[in-house]
C-alpha positions in Angstrom: 15.7 58.8 -51.2 13.4 57.6 -53.9 16.0 56.9 -56.7 19.5 55.5 -55.7 22.2 53.9 -57.8 24.4 51.4 -56.0 27.7 50.2 -57.6 29.0 46.7 -57.0 25.5 45.6 -56.2 26.2 41.9 -57.1 29.3 41.6 -54.6 28.9 40.6 -51.1 28.4 44.1 -49.2 26.5 45.8 -52.2 24.1 42.9 -52.5 22.9 43.1 -48.7 23.1 46.8 -48.9 20.4 46.5 -51.8 18.4 44.2 -50.0 18.7 46.4 -46.8 17.2 49.5 -48.5 14.3 47.7 -50.4 13.4 46.2 -47.0 13.6 49.5 -45.0 12.5 52.0 -47.4 9.6 50.4 -49.6 9.4 53.5 -51.9 13.2 53.5 -52.9 14.1 52.4 -56.5 17.4 51.1 -56.8 19.6 50.5 -59.9 22.5 48.3 -59.6 25.4 48.9 -61.8 28.0 46.3 -61.9 30.8 44.6 -63.9 30.2 41.2 -63.1 33.7 40.6 -62.1 34.5 37.1 -61.1 33.3 38.6 -57.5 30.2 39.9 -59.1 27.4 37.1 -58.5 24.2 37.4 -60.1 22.9 34.5 -57.5 23.4 36.8 -54.8 20.3 38.8 -56.0 18.6 36.3 -58.1 15.4 36.4 -55.9 14.7 40.1 -56.4 15.2 39.9 -60.0 11.2 40.3 -60.2 11.0 43.3 -58.0 9.6 46.4 -60.2 11.8 48.6 -57.8 15.0 47.0 -58.7 17.0 47.1 -61.9 20.3 45.8 -62.9 22.5 47.6 -65.5 26.3 45.8 -66.7 28.7 48.3 -66.6 32.6 48.9 -66.0 33.3 52.0 -63.8 36.4 52.3 -66.3 34.1 52.8 -69.1 33.5 56.7 -68.5 31.2 57.0 -71.3 28.9 54.5 -70.2 29.1 55.7 -66.9 28.1 59.0 -67.8 25.3 57.9 -69.7 23.7 55.8 -66.7 24.1 58.7 -64.2 22.5 61.1 -66.6 19.5 59.3 -66.3 19.0 61.1 -62.8 19.8 59.8 -59.3 18.8 61.4 -55.8 22.0 59.4 -54.2 24.7 57.0 -55.2 26.5 54.6 -53.0 30.0 53.2 -54.3 30.8 49.9 -53.0 32.4 48.4 -56.4 35.8 47.9 -56.0 38.8 45.1 -56.5 39.2 44.2 -52.9 41.6 41.3 -52.6 44.9 41.9 -51.2 46.8 38.9 -52.3 45.3 39.8 -55.9 46.4 43.5 -55.8 50.0 42.1 -55.1 49.8 40.4 -58.0 48.2 42.7 -60.2 48.1 45.9 -59.4 47.3 47.9 -62.3 43.8 46.2 -62.2 43.2 47.8 -58.9 44.4 51.1 -59.9 42.3 50.6 -63.0 39.1 49.7 -61.2 39.3 51.4 -57.7 40.8 54.9 -59.0 40.1 55.6 -62.4 36.5 54.0 -61.9 35.8 56.1 -59.0 36.7 59.5 -60.6 34.5 58.2 -63.8 31.8 58.0 -61.2 32.3 61.3 -59.4 32.6 63.1 -62.3 29.3 62.2 -63.8 27.7 62.2 -60.6 28.8 66.1 -60.2 27.6 66.9 -63.9 24.4 65.3 -63.5 23.4 67.0 -59.7 23.4 63.9 -57.7 22.3 64.8 -54.3 24.1 62.6 -52.1 27.1 60.2 -52.6 28.8 57.8 -50.3 31.9 56.3 -51.4 32.3 52.9 -49.1 36.1 52.4 -48.0 38.0 50.0 -45.8 40.4 50.6 -42.2 43.2 49.1 -44.4 43.8 52.6 -45.7 44.9 53.5 -42.3 47.7 50.9 -42.5 48.4 48.9 -39.0 48.5 49.3 -35.7 50.5 48.2 -32.5 48.9 46.5 -29.6 46.8 49.5 -28.5 44.8 52.3 -29.9 42.4 52.4 -32.5 41.8 54.2 -35.9 40.0 57.3 -35.8 38.8 59.5 -38.6 41.7 62.0 -38.0 44.3 58.9 -38.3 46.8 59.8 -41.0 46.3 57.2 -44.0 49.4 55.0 -44.5 48.4 51.8 -46.7 50.3 49.3 -46.9 49.3 46.8 -50.0 48.3 47.7 -53.6 44.9 47.3 -52.4 44.7 49.4 -49.5 46.8 52.2 -51.6 44.2 52.3 -54.3 41.3 52.6 -51.9 43.3 55.6 -50.1 43.7 57.1 -53.7 40.1 56.7 -54.4 39.4 58.4 -50.9 41.6 61.4 -51.6 39.6 61.8 -55.0 36.2 62.0 -53.0 37.9 64.2 -50.2 38.9 66.6 -53.2 35.6 66.7 -55.2 34.2 68.0 -52.0 36.7 70.5 -51.0 37.2 71.6 -54.7 33.7 71.5 -55.9 31.4 71.6 -53.0 30.3 68.0 -54.1 28.0 66.4 -51.6 30.2 63.2 -51.0 30.7 61.6 -47.8 33.2 58.5 -47.1 32.8 55.6 -44.8 36.0 53.1 -43.5 34.8 49.7 -42.1 36.3 47.2 -40.4 36.4 43.6 -41.9 32.8 42.4 -42.6 31.5 38.8 -42.8 28.2 37.2 -43.5 26.1 35.3 -45.9 26.9 35.3 -49.5 30.7 36.7 -48.9 32.9 35.0 -51.6 34.5 32.1 -50.7 38.2 33.4 -50.8 37.8 35.3 -47.8 38.7 34.3 -44.3 35.5 33.1 -42.4 33.9 31.3 -45.7 37.6 29.7 -46.1 37.6 28.4 -42.4 33.8 27.1 -42.7 34.2 25.5 -45.9 37.3 23.9 -45.1 36.3 22.4 -41.7 33.1 21.2 -43.0 34.7 18.9 -45.4 37.9 18.0 -43.1 40.1 19.7 -45.3 43.1 21.5 -43.5 42.3 25.0 -42.2 45.5 27.3 -43.3 46.0 30.6 -41.5 48.6 33.0 -42.7 51.7 32.9 -40.5 51.6 32.8 -36.7 47.8 33.3 -36.9 47.8 36.6 -34.3 47.0 39.0 -36.9 44.0 41.1 -35.3 41.0 42.4 -37.2 37.7 44.0 -35.8 34.8 41.8 -37.2 31.7 43.3 -38.4 28.3 41.5 -39.4 27.4 42.9 -43.1 24.0 44.0 -41.7 25.2 46.0 -39.1 27.5 47.6 -42.0 24.5 48.1 -44.3 22.5 49.8 -41.5 25.2 52.3 -40.8 26.1 53.3 -44.8 22.1 53.8 -44.7 22.5 56.3 -42.1 25.4 58.1 -43.7 23.5 58.1 -47.0 20.4 59.6 -45.3 22.0 61.7 -42.5 25.6 62.0 -42.8 27.3 65.4 -43.2 28.9 66.2 -46.6 32.7 65.9 -46.7 32.8 63.9 -43.4 34.4 60.7 -43.1 32.6 57.9 -40.9 34.3 54.7 -39.3 32.0 51.8 -39.1 33.2 49.1 -36.3 32.1 45.9 -34.9 34.0 46.1 -31.5 34.7 42.7 -32.2 38.7 42.3 -32.2 39.9 39.0 -32.9 43.0 37.3 -33.8 42.7 34.9 -36.9 43.4 32.2 -34.7 40.8 33.1 -32.5 38.0 33.3 -35.2 39.4 29.6 -36.7 39.1 28.2 -33.2 35.7 29.5 -32.8 34.7 28.2 -35.9 35.7 25.0 -35.5 34.0 24.7 -32.1 30.7 25.6 -33.8 31.4 22.9 -36.4 32.6 20.5 -33.8 35.6 20.2 -36.0 39.1 19.8 -34.2 41.6 22.2 -33.7 44.4 19.8 -35.3 42.7 20.8 -38.9 44.6 24.2 -38.6 47.8 24.7 -40.1 50.4 27.5 -41.0 51.0 28.6 -44.4 53.8 31.1 -45.4 52.7 34.7 -44.4 51.4 37.1 -46.7 53.7 40.2 -48.2 52.9 43.1 -46.4 50.6 41.5 -44.1 49.0 44.3 -41.4 49.6 43.0 -38.1 46.4 44.5 -36.4 43.3 46.8 -37.2 40.9 48.2 -34.7 38.1 51.0 -35.4 36.9 54.0 -33.6 33.3 54.2 -34.2 32.5 56.7 -32.0 31.9 59.3 -34.4 29.0 58.0 -36.2 27.6 56.4 -32.8 27.7 60.1 -31.4 26.6 61.9 -34.2 24.1 59.6 -36.1 23.1 57.0 -33.2 24.5 53.8 -35.0 25.1 50.7 -33.0 26.2 47.5 -34.1 23.4 44.7 -33.1 24.8 41.5 -34.0 27.3 39.9 -31.5 30.2 37.9 -33.1 29.2 34.7 -31.7 25.8 34.9 -32.9 27.0 36.0 -36.2 29.8 33.5 -36.7 27.0 30.8 -36.0 24.4 32.5 -38.6 27.1 32.6 -41.0 28.2 28.8 -40.5 24.7 27.7 -40.9 24.3 29.5 -43.9 27.6 28.0 -45.9 26.6 24.8 -44.9 23.0 25.0 -46.0 24.2 26.6 -49.4 26.7 24.4 -50.8 25.6 24.9 -54.2 26.1 28.8 -54.1 29.3 27.9 -52.6 30.4 25.8 -55.7 29.1 27.8 -58.2 31.0 30.9 -56.4 34.1 29.0 -56.1 34.2 28.3 -59.7 34.2 32.2 -60.6 37.4 32.5 -58.2 40.7 32.8 -59.6 42.4 31.2 -57.2 41.5 29.3 -53.8 44.2 31.7 -51.6 43.1 32.4 -47.8 41.8 35.6 -47.9 41.1 38.4 -45.3 39.7 41.6 -46.4 35.9 42.0 -45.8 
């Protein structure tokens, strides 16, 4: 794919995807469209600013005219990462999530249809499926049952993408991933919060009883899966992407404390989040079977690498934290 538009490329996953594509596809030229909200961090891609294959455009997806003008330049494919994604913020400001995640996606879809974009990948989340009991896993056929304003806004955008395919024949695909982790993740998220708190001997705050379960996916593995869907996925299809690493939040905290050589006594329980889903688990057999994808990074290896990165990049963490609206515990990848 020679000319690619990536939305939300200054964010955690989007910036990793841009690096991944430039590494794996040397002839690919990428335009990064980002609104530079608090989680859109220019420092994430500072080292590739001089790469002639890369360009940045400052656009908010809620600006329909600006989006259309950019897409009109002609792109072979679009990968849509841009979204408000912090669950706690969505509880406090649901209107912002609807504008960005729903209206913004609609503007992008309409422009992409109008100007004949050949492939469109909408990056979503397993949170649109709601919550699970102690057994089973989300498949692509699991009914959507979002439980937070964030996940409801993502489910709404998923349905707009589905409608674009079924109504207009637009070549769009949807990916739904489990919780991501890795370097450059915004400090509000669970794993960075644990690492930075423990490193400074601060309390490691965990919601409720800490037994909420998430399936952890290394961001590099996620990027490889999205690239496969972009190149080989079937239009109109949904692809679940999971890391096969189900852990409770307490287990993640204890593992990281062991990596950092810190005592478990740092863990403290705080009041649970409103509408806190109990368990997520992804059945990724479809993408494995049809596209040959497999996650390569074990959780133990990935957590060690991630902890080392945060400890060695305190200046990035400090600058990113200053951009944050608050210091609440976070979970979404």
